[in-house]
C-alpha positions in Angstrom: 66.4 -100.0 -37.6 68.0 -101.3 -34.4 69.9 -98.9 -32.2 71.5 -100.7 -29.2 71.9 -98.7 -26.0 74.0 -101.2 -24.2 77.1 -103.3 -24.9 77.8 -107.1 -24.4 79.0 -107.5 -20.8 77.1 -104.5 -19.5 75.1 -104.9 -16.3 71.5 -103.8 -16.8 68.6 -103.2 -14.5 65.1 -104.4 -14.9 63.1 -101.9 -17.1 66.4 -100.2 -18.2 66.3 -99.1 -21.9 68.5 -101.5 -23.8 67.7 -100.5 -27.4 65.6 -98.3 -29.7 63.9 -99.5 -32.8 63.1 -96.8 -35.4 60.9 -97.1 -38.4 62.7 -95.2 -41.2 59.5 -94.7 -43.1 57.3 -93.2 -40.3 60.1 -91.9 -38.0 58.4 -93.7 -35.1 60.8 -94.8 -32.4 60.1 -97.6 -29.9 62.2 -98.1 -26.8 63.0 -101.7 -25.7 63.3 -102.3 -22.0 65.3 -105.0 -20.2 62.8 -107.6 -18.8 65.1 -108.4 -15.9 68.2 -107.5 -14.0 71.3 -109.1 -15.4 74.3 -109.0 -17.8 74.0 -108.6 -21.6 75.6 -111.7 -23.0 74.5 -111.1 -26.6 73.0 -108.4 -28.8 71.3 -108.5 -32.2 73.7 -107.4 -34.9 71.4 -107.0 -37.8 70.1 -103.5 -38.2 66.7 -104.7 -39.5 64.5 -106.8 -37.2 61.1 -108.4 -37.5 58.4 -108.1 -34.8 59.2 -110.6 -32.0 62.9 -111.0 -32.8 65.1 -110.7 -29.7 67.4 -107.6 -29.5 69.5 -108.9 -26.6 70.2 -112.0 -24.4 70.3 -111.0 -20.8 71.7 -113.5 -18.2 69.8 -113.1 -14.9 71.8 -111.7 -12.0 69.8 -111.2 -8.8 72.3 -111.6 -6.0 73.8 -108.4 -4.6 77.3 -110.0 -4.3 77.4 -111.1 -7.9 76.1 -107.7 -9.1 78.9 -106.0 -7.1 81.6 -108.3 -8.6 80.3 -107.5 -12.1 80.3 -103.7 -11.4 83.9 -104.0 -10.1 85.0 -105.9 -13.3 83.2 -104.4 -16.3 83.0 -106.8 -19.2 81.9 -104.4 -22.0 83.5 -105.0 -25.3 84.2 -108.7 -24.5 83.3 -111.7 -26.7 80.4 -113.8 -25.6 82.6 -116.7 -24.6 84.7 -114.5 -22.3 81.6 -113.0 -20.6 80.1 -116.5 -20.1 83.3 -117.8 -18.5 83.7 -114.8 -16.3 80.0 -115.1 -15.1 80.8 -118.7 -14.2 83.9 -117.7 -12.3 82.3 -114.8 -10.3 79.2 -116.9 -9.5 81.3 -118.6 -6.8 82.7 -117.2 -3.6 86.2 -117.6 -2.3 85.4 -121.1 -1.1 84.0 -122.2 -4.4 80.4 -122.1 -3.2 77.7 -120.9 -5.6 76.7 -117.4 -4.6 73.1 -118.1 -5.7 72.8 -120.7 -3.0 73.9 -118.4 -0.2 71.7 -116.1 1.9 71.7 -112.4 0.9 73.9 -110.0 2.8 
């Protein structure tokens, strides 16, 4: 059984627990860690998963400025389309330049 520990729109760190999967027959619980730093843009909704099925879609966010903008404007509880559009908007600075192409602070 899938037990998400994050919400769509939430900023997650690499190796942060994002879900637990429990076996109702054995009671065994496995923790699923985020493979990267980013924003959860989608989560599995089915409580039952097969081995290898994704539990979340994480959009990579590596730049400090973009992470700060996301922290300042939480997107939890949003629909996927709204999160995607906001990520596009905040990926640019005030001059419209992509943050990913600028040097780190």
